[in-house]
C-alpha positions in Angstrom: 30.6 18.0 -1.7 31.3 15.2 -3.4 28.8 13.7 0.2 26.6 15.6 -0.3 26.3 14.6 -3.9 26.2 11.0 -3.5 23.5 11.7 -0.5 21.8 13.4 -2.9 21.5 10.4 -5.3 20.8 8.3 -3.0 17.9 10.0 -2.1 16.7 10.1 -6.0 17.3 6.5 -5.8 15.3 6.1 -3.0 12.8 7.9 -4.7 12.9 6.2 -7.1 12.5 2.5 -5.9 9.8 3.8 -3.0 7.2 5.3 -6.2 7.4 1.1 -7.4 6.9 0.3 -3.7 3.7 2.2 -3.5 2.3 1.1 -6.5 2.8 -3.0 -6.2 1.8 -2.8 -2.6 -1.7 -0.8 -3.9 -2.4 -3.1 -6.3 -1.4 -5.9 -3.9 -3.9 -5.0 -1.3 -6.8 -4.5 -3.1 -6.6 -7.3 -5.7 -5.8 -8.9 -1.7 -9.2 -6.9 -0.7 -6.9 -6.0 2.1 -7.6 -2.3 4.7 -10.6 -0.3 5.0 -13.3 -1.6 1.8 -13.0 -5.4 2.7 -15.7 -4.7 5.2 -18.2 -4.2 2.8 -16.3 -7.4 0.6 -16.7 -9.7 3.6 -20.2 -8.1 4.5 -22.0 -9.5 0.6 -22.5 -12.8 1.6 -24.5 -11.7 4.7 -26.2 -9.7 3.1 -27.5 -12.8 -0.1 -24.9 -11.0 -2.6 -22.2 -14.1 -3.3 -19.2 -12.6 -5.2 -15.5 -14.2 -6.7 -13.2 -11.5 -4.6 -10.6 -12.3 -3.6 -11.2 -11.8 0.6 -7.0 -12.2 2.3 -7.3 -9.3 5.1 -6.0 -10.2 8.2 -5.1 -7.0 9.5 -4.7 -3.0 7.6 -2.0 -2.1 5.1 0.2 -0.4 7.7 0.4 -3.5 10.2 1.2 -6.1 7.5 3.4 -4.1 5.7 5.8 -3.5 9.0 5.5 -7.4 9.5 6.3 -7.9 5.8 8.9 -5.4 5.6 10.6 -5.9 8.9 10.5 -9.4 8.1 12.4 -9.1 4.3 14.9 -6.5 6.3 15.7 -8.7 9.5 16.3 -12.0 6.8 18.8 -10.0 4.7 20.6 -8.4 7.9 21.1 -11.7 9.1 22.1 -12.8 5.0 24.3 -10.5 5.9 26.5 -11.5 8.5 26.7 -14.2 6.8 28.7 -12.8 4.2 26.4 -13.1 1.2 26.8 -10.1 -0.8 23.9 -7.7 -0.4 21.9 -8.0 -3.6 21.6 -11.8 -3.4 20.8 -11.3 0.4 17.6 -8.5 0.2 16.4 -10.9 -3.0 16.9 -14.6 -0.4 14.9 -12.5 2.4 12.7 -11.3 0.5 11.3 -14.1 -1.3 11.3 -16.3 1.7 9.7 -13.3 3.5 7.0 -13.8 0.8 6.5 -17.4 1.1 4.9 -16.1 5.0 3.0 -13.7 3.3 1.6 -16.9 0.7 0.9 -18.5 3.8 -1.4 -16.2 5.2 -2.8 -14.3 2.5 -3.7 -18.4 1.9 -4.8 -19.2 5.7 -6.7 -15.6 5.9 -9.1 -16.5 2.7 -10.0 -20.0 3.8 -10.5 -18.8 6.9 -12.9 -15.8 6.2 -14.7 -17.7 3.8 -15.1 -21.0 5.9 -16.7 -18.4 7.8 -19.3 -16.6 5.3 -20.5 -21.1 4.7 -23.6 -20.5 6.4 -24.7 -17.5 4.1 -23.7 -20.0 1.0 -20.4 -18.1 -0.2 -18.3 -20.6 -1.8 -14.5 -21.3 -2.2 -13.5 -20.7 -4.9 -10.7 -23.2 -5.4 -9.2 -21.4 -9.2 -9.4 -17.8 -7.3 -7.7 -19.5 -4.5 -4.6 -19.9 -6.9 -5.2 -17.5 -9.1 -5.3 -14.5 -7.0 -2.3 -15.8 -3.9 0.6 -16.5 -6.8 -1.0 -12.8 -8.0 -0.2 -10.9 -4.9 2.9 -12.5 -3.6 4.5 -11.3 -6.6 2.9 -7.7 -6.2 4.4 -8.5 -2.4 8.1 -8.9 -3.7 8.0 -5.8 -5.2 7.0 -3.9 -2.5 8.9 -5.4 -0.1 12.3 -5.9 -2.5 12.2 -1.5 -2.4 11.6 -0.9 0.7 14.1 -3.6 2.0 16.8 -1.5 -0.7 15.7 1.7 0.5 16.7 0.0 3.7 19.6 -1.1 2.9 20.7 2.3 1.4 19.7 4.2 4.8 22.3 2.0 6.3 25.4 1.5 4.3 25.3 4.4 1.8 23.6 7.4 4.3 25.3 5.8 7.4 22.0 5.8 9.2 22.3 4.5 13.3 19.1 2.3 12.7 19.5 -1.3 11.8 18.2 -2.9 9.3 15.0 -4.8 11.2 14.3 -1.5 12.7 14.0 0.7 9.6 11.9 -2.4 7.6 9.7 -1.9 10.8 9.4 1.5 10.8 9.3 2.5 6.3 7.0 -0.9 6.3 4.3 1.2 8.0 4.8 3.7 6.2 4.1 2.3 2.9 1.2 0.4 3.8 0.0 4.0 5.5 0.8 5.3 2.3 -1.3 2.5 0.5 -4.0 3.0 2.4 -4.5 7.0 2.3 -3.9 7.3 -0.5 -5.4 4.0 -3.2 -8.3 2.4 -1.1 -10.4 5.6 -2.2 -10.2 4.5 -6.0 -11.1 0.8 -5.4 -13.6 1.2 -2.6 -15.7 4.0 -3.8 -14.9 4.2 -7.5 -14.9 0.0 -8.3 -16.9 -1.9 -5.7 -19.9 1.0 -6.1 -19.7 2.3 -9.2 -22.9 1.0 -9.5 -23.9 4.2 -6.8 -24.3 7.8 -7.9 -20.2 10.0 -7.8 -20.2 11.9 -4.4 -23.5 10.0 -3.0 -21.2 8.2 -0.3 -22.4 4.6 0.6 -25.8 4.4 2.0 -26.7 1.9 4.2 -29.6 0.0 1.9 -26.5 -0.1 0.1 -23.7 -2.3 2.3 -22.6 -5.1 1.1 -24.1 -4.7 -2.3 -20.9 -3.9 -4.2 -20.6 -4.6 -7.8 -19.9 -8.4 -8.6 -19.4 -8.5 -12.6 -17.4 -7.0 -15.0 -17.1 -5.5 -18.3 -17.3 -9.9 -19.5 -18.7 -11.7 -17.2 -18.1 -12.4 -12.8 -15.8 -9.7 -11.9 -12.8 -11.2 -9.9 -9.7 -9.1 -7.6 -7.7 -9.5 -11.0 -10.4 -6.8 -12.7 -10.2 -5.0 -9.2 -6.3 -5.0 -9.7 -6.2 -4.1 -13.4 -8.7 -0.9 -12.4 -7.9 0.6 -9.4 -3.6 -0.2 -11.3 -3.9 2.4 -13.4 -5.3 6.0 -10.5 -4.7 4.2 -7.0 -1.3 2.3 -7.9 0.2 5.0 -9.5 -1.5 7.6 -6.5 -0.2 5.6 -3.9 3.1 5.6 -5.6 4.1 9.5 -5.4 2.5 9.8 -2.6 4.9 7.2 -0.4 7.5 8.4 -2.8 7.9 11.7 -2.2 7.3 10.8 1.5 10.8 9.1 1.5 12.5 11.8 -1.4 11.6 15.1 0.5 13.0 12.7 4.4 15.9 11.8 3.0 16.0 14.7 1.2 16.2 17.4 4.2 18.1 15.3 5.9 20.8 14.8 3.8 21.2 18.5 3.2 20.5 19.7 6.2 21.1 17.6 9.0 24.4 19.6 9.8 22.8 22.8 10.3 22.4 23.4 13.8 23.4 20.1 15.2 20.5 18.6 13.5 17.4 21.3 14.0 18.1 23.1 10.9 16.3 19.6 9.4 13.6 19.3 12.0 12.8 22.7 10.8 12.5 21.5 7.0 10.6 18.8 8.1 8.2 21.0 9.9 8.2 23.2 7.2 8.0 21.1 4.8 4.6 19.7 6.6 3.2 23.5 6.9 3.4 24.0 3.0 1.3 20.7 2.0 -1.3 21.3 4.8 -1.6 24.5 2.7 -1.9 22.8 -0.7 -4.1 20.2 0.8 -6.4 22.6 1.9 -6.8 25.0 -0.9 -7.4 22.7 -2.9 -10.0 21.6 -1.2 -11.7 24.3 -0.8 -11.4 24.9 -4.3 -13.0 21.2 -4.8 -16.0 21.6 -3.0 -16.5 25.3 -4.0 -16.8 23.7 -7.6 -17.9 21.1 -6.9 -21.0 21.5 -4.5 -22.5 19.4 -2.0 -23.7 16.3 -3.4 -27.1 16.5 -4.6 -30.2 14.2 -5.2 -30.6 13.8 -9.5 -34.8 14.6 -8.6 -32.9 17.9 -7.2 -30.4 18.7 -9.6 
């Protein structure tokens, strides 16, 4: 009973850390214009729309955060082997990782912008200096929380996988949660606020992202401020639920039927979410109907 109570406590803490990690990851991704919506930012100068959006994507969010979390967990593992305090080991491992992330962000922004020089897109030094530090700060929070989750799973729950592998797995899950959940707020709700809601992005509007903010020219901090309110929170809830439900079913049902109990519960959770998702989709389609042009309304 004592082990179950401890396991549930670790599960709750891991879920809370995952919620923070998901929110920070999505905000970092949107400020850095990484993930699916980045293609429109890259296309904008080619269509004649010069902008001040920080464009650092070198990969999608799942492989990128798989790398950052695996590197952070691997360095933490090495520091723990050197008999460092666990908290200090995690902080140092994640801090070194974020310096690597900052190098990738800098070279990605400079390289991508240089490739657009023929279209007149300049390199804004103030954008490079200000946005890189902001993305590094958010990335540190995301990686630190994720590596801490991996450490708790490894040390407190006795997970057999070493820290680097856990970091790689949960880093991919973190990036996938932010990409699937938070990106629509950045890509559809923020970049294309000049389009009618529900209309999608017409071919004629490709690259014609919103480049002006409430006051002055828009930059990536404006995007981060906007998406952190909804996209970040949604991504945090998504990743938090993933981590919490995964550990919850393992802690409570792993010993039932030689592990099959946890597997069955996992399948039941997936089926429940499928039914709920389908119900919400059908309700939304019946309630709001298909998109109609203004003259047809």
